[in-house]
C-alpha positions in Angstrom: 237.5 236.0 259.5 238.6 232.3 259.8 241.7 231.1 260.4 243.6 228.9 257.8 243.2 225.3 258.4 246.3 223.7 259.8 247.8 220.7 258.1 249.8 218.0 259.4 251.8 215.4 257.5 250.2 211.8 258.2 252.6 209.2 259.3 252.3 205.6 258.9 251.0 203.8 261.9 253.6 202.4 264.0 254.3 198.5 263.2 256.0 196.2 265.6 258.6 194.4 264.1 257.5 190.6 263.7 259.8 187.6 264.0 258.9 184.2 263.6 255.3 183.1 264.9 255.5 181.7 268.5 254.2 178.3 269.0 250.4 178.2 270.3 250.0 177.0 273.9 248.0 174.0 272.4 250.8 172.9 270.2 253.5 173.1 273.1 251.1 171.4 275.2 250.5 168.2 272.9 254.1 168.0 272.4 254.8 167.9 276.0 252.2 165.3 276.8 253.2 163.0 273.9 256.8 163.4 275.3 255.6 162.2 278.6 254.0 159.2 277.2 250.3 160.2 277.4 248.5 157.7 275.1 244.9 159.2 275.3 243.0 162.2 276.5 239.6 161.6 278.0 237.2 164.2 279.0 234.0 164.2 280.7 231.2 165.7 278.3 229.4 167.5 281.5 226.3 167.9 279.7 222.8 167.0 280.8 220.9 164.0 279.9 223.9 162.0 279.0 224.7 164.1 275.9 228.2 164.2 274.6 230.0 167.4 273.7 231.3 167.3 270.2 233.7 170.2 269.9 237.0 168.3 270.3 239.3 170.4 267.7 241.1 173.1 269.5 243.7 173.8 266.9 240.7 174.4 264.5 242.5 172.6 261.4 240.7 169.3 262.1 244.0 167.3 261.6 244.8 164.3 263.6 246.2 165.3 267.0 249.6 164.0 268.3 247.7 162.6 271.3 244.2 161.6 270.5 241.3 162.7 272.4 237.8 161.7 273.2 234.7 162.9 275.2 232.8 160.4 277.2 229.7 160.3 279.3 229.9 161.6 282.9 228.8 158.1 284.5 231.8 156.4 282.7 234.3 159.2 283.7 233.0 158.9 287.3 233.9 155.3 287.1 237.2 155.7 285.9 237.7 158.4 288.5 236.5 156.1 291.4 238.7 153.1 290.2 241.8 155.3 289.9 241.3 156.5 293.6 241.3 153.0 294.9 244.4 152.1 297.0 246.7 149.4 295.7 244.9 149.0 292.3 246.0 149.4 288.9 243.7 150.5 286.1 244.2 149.1 282.6 241.7 150.4 279.9 241.5 149.4 276.1 240.3 152.3 273.8 239.5 152.2 270.4 238.8 155.0 268.0 237.2 155.2 265.0 236.6 158.0 262.9 
């Protein structure tokens, strides 16, 4: 003969208490850069054949950023890098964004 089935009372899973959502690293970083006076973020595309990487919306909401950003070709990025590494030189750029 078999034993009767043992039944346990089911308990709800533990839910961690939730407070206000913490700010994401991205939003904290953008606020910091803006406060420090950063005017634009230039990224190297880093692709072969002079192609440009087009993923530039890390927040995922596609709204304007606090600090605008753009991807540029490796050759242009390398030129800026070389100019910045020259001693006793100040580099000025004019950047224009269109949507």
